[in-house]
N, C-alpha and C positions, 0 to 999 in steps of 0.2 A: 368813759367806762363806768364810773360810779353812777352817773345818771341812767345809763342803760341797765345797770343792776337794779336800781330803784324801780324803773318801769317794769322790768320782768317780775320783780317781787310783787308789785301792784297787780299785774296780770294774774300771777299765781294765786294771790289772795282772792281775786274775783272768780277765777276758775272754780275754786272750791264752793262758791255760792251757787254754782249752776250744775253741781254733781250731786246725785243721790247715791248714798252708800246703802247697800242692801243688808248690812249686818247690824248687829246691836252690841258689838263688843265694847263700845264706849258708853259709859254712864253719863248722866247729865252733870256729874261733878268733874269729869275729865276735861283736860285741855284739848283743843283742836291743834295738833302738832304738825307744823310744816318742818320738814327735815331737808337740809342742804348738804350735799356730798360733793366733794371736789374743791375747786378753787373757792376760797372764802375771803378773798382780799377786800370785799365790800360788806363785811358783817354789819357794820354800823348802819349803812344805808338800807340793807335788807331788813334788819331788825326794826328800823323806823317804820317801814312799810307793813310789816307783818305782826309784830308783837302788840298785845293789849288791844286787839280788835275783837270783833265777835263774828263767828261763822257758825251757823246752825245752832245759835244760842250758847255757844261755848267760847270761852276766852281763848285767843290764839297764842301760840308760842312758836319761836323760831329756834331750831336746834341745828347746830353745825356738827356733822358726824364724819367719821372715817368710813370708808367703804366696807370695812369689816364689822362695824357696829350693828347691833340689832335694830331693826326698823319696825318692829311690831307695834310700837306706840305712835308711829307716824300715820297720818292720814294722807299726806301729800309728800312725795319725795322729788326734789329737784336735783338733777345730776349735771355737772359741767366739768369739762377738762379732765376726763377720766381716760385712763389707758383702756384699750379694748378688753383686756382680761378682767379689769376691775368692773367695767360695765357689765360684762357677762356674769360675773359673780353676783353683783347686786340684783340683776334681773332674775337670775335663778333663785335667789333668796326671797324674792317677792312673789314668786309663783304661788298662786292660790290665796294670796292675801288681798283684802279689799283696800288697796292703796293706789291712789292716783299717781302716775309717774309723769314727770315733765323733764325734758332734756333739750339739747341743742344740736346733736349730731344726727346725720342720716343713719349711722350705725345704731344709735339709740332706737330709732323707729324700727329698723330691721330686727332688733332684738326684743320687740314687743312693747316698746314705749307707746304711751298714749297721746301725749301732747308735746309737740316740738316747736321751739322758737326758730324762726329763720328771718333773714333780712331781705327786704324787697323794696326797691326804690327809696332807700334810706330810712325805711320804717321797720319796726319790729312787728312781725306777723307770726301767726301760729297755724299749725296744722294738727288735725286730730285723727287718730285711728279709732273709730268707734268699735271696731271688732275687738281690739285689744282691751278697751275699757269694759266691754260686755263680758270678756273672759274673766275679768276681776270682779264681776258682779257690780259694776258701777254703771249708772244710768246718766248720760250726759244730756242736759236740757237741749231742746231744739234751738233755743235762743242762742246758746253758745255755739252749737254746730253751724248755725247760719252765718256766724262771724268768721268761721275757720275755713281753711282749705282742707278738704277731706283727703286723708292719705289712703293710698290703695297699694295692694301687694306688698305691704310692709310686715306681714306676719311671719315671714320666713326668717329664722335666725341667720345671721351672717356666718359664713364659713371661716 
């Protein structure tokens, strides 16, 4: 489990390198913040993979938040082990913000998530919903899209 968290954190760090944000709300003096919501039992492993690196010329930070915390200073939000109501709350609070969302559940994708981890043949893989990313004014590099399974019909919120 700890090794899986490290692998996912490394993936998340690399995802950010292949995304273009269309806003200018972050100055060159800001940190590139990765925010983690939900299960945080592997904080040490995640911090090791994320903190004190560089993305887009900015130093990276790893923040562990509650689902009710403000996410406006985040560039990437990773959600895991959330109740459906918590997931819905977060996704609604992110509406209209230029923030990359990463999760693990199918419900996450149905609620407008952009990148989802899944297991296949004992490996961690990911799928991307480019429509959801475009709605947040994020441009995903074709290099990253070529490595992913492309999600379809996931833009309808779950009932």
